[in-house]
Each structure stands twice: as structure tokens, then as C-alpha cells.
C-alpha positions, 0 to 999 in steps of 0.5 A, a space after each residue: 538512534 539519537 534523534 527524536 521523532 515527532 508524530 503527525 496526525 493523518 491530514 490528507 494524502 494523494 496517490 499518483 499512479 504512473 505519470 498521469 493519474 492522480 487520485 484522492 483516496 480515503 484510506 491506505 492500508 497494508 504498508 508493512 514489512 515482516 521478517 521471518 525468524 529462522 531458529 538454529 539449534 546449536 549442537 551441544 547447547 541444549 538451553 539456547 536456540 539461535 534466532 536469526 532473521 530470514 526473508 523479509 516480506 513486503 505486503 500488498 497495499 490496499 487503497 480505498 476511494 469513493 466511486 467517481 465517474 472514472 473507472 480507470 482502476 477497474 480498467 487497469 485490473 481488466 487489462 491484467 485479466 486479459 493478459 495485458 500486464 502493465 506495472 506503474 510506479 505509485 507514489 503516496 504523499 502525505 500532507 500536514 494541515 498546512 499543505 506541506 509534504 510530510 512523507 512520500 512512499 514510492 511503490 515500484 512496479 505496482 499492479 492490481 491484484 484485487 479490485 472490490 466493487 462498492 457495497 450497495 445498500 438501499 438506505 443511502 447513508 454511506 458513500 460508495 467505496 471501491 477498493 484496489 489492492 496492489 502488489 509491488 516490487 519494492 518500496 522507497 521512502 523519499 
């Protein structure tokens, strides 16, 4: 723990799904780990409870993007609904203002578990945004 970390502003990021599909998303959320705490009461020690780490859960990630004329994510989700289960590795790359890669996250064997249609309003002031939630089998940071 002797190094110093520097923060970076969110500039832009790209998402690559599988080998071919690269998409521009406006938002990514849900990148988190959570470890359950198991309490162990030791006999004879009434004033103290051991708190030990249990299983760690990795949350689903949520991607949001503006609607385009491509419906590749909707089709991927429909394939799952029809029993055509397929996973894709998903890479999220974050860039700085100079266009250099700051960080990359590889989500292994991801598949859609939720797709949300854009919200439509008659005033036309907001962009139409679709949401894709992905479950995955693990995470690697490059």
C-alpha cells in the first residue's frame, strides 16, 4: 500500500462485446463486489464475536446507450428467451481526454438478463435510451 493513486475524470468509454460488436454507451453501472460477513460466536468469550469474510458476490453490470438503428442487443436478449443461450466476453475501456486507455475491465462469459426499452415522451426533449443488464462469470482488470 505504498503507492499513490491519482483520480481521473470520466472522459469516455467504449464497450466491445465478443469479437465484432463495438458500441458507444453513455453510462455503465453496477460494477461492484460485496463480501458477506459471517459471525462466529466463540464459546466462553461472551464479549466478542469473530467477524469472518464469507462469499463474495459480483453484481450484474448495467449499460445504457442511445437508441440507434441497430437492434443487436435486443436480438441477443431474444435469443436467450428462445433458448439459444450464448455468452460473450465484454470489454469496457475507459479513455482519458488525450485518447489514451486508462483502464480496461473484461467481463467473462456475459449474457443479457434484462433489456429495457427507451422511455417515450411527446415533448421530445430527452434522448431515447435503452438499457442492457448483463450477468457475467467473473472480472479481469487489464
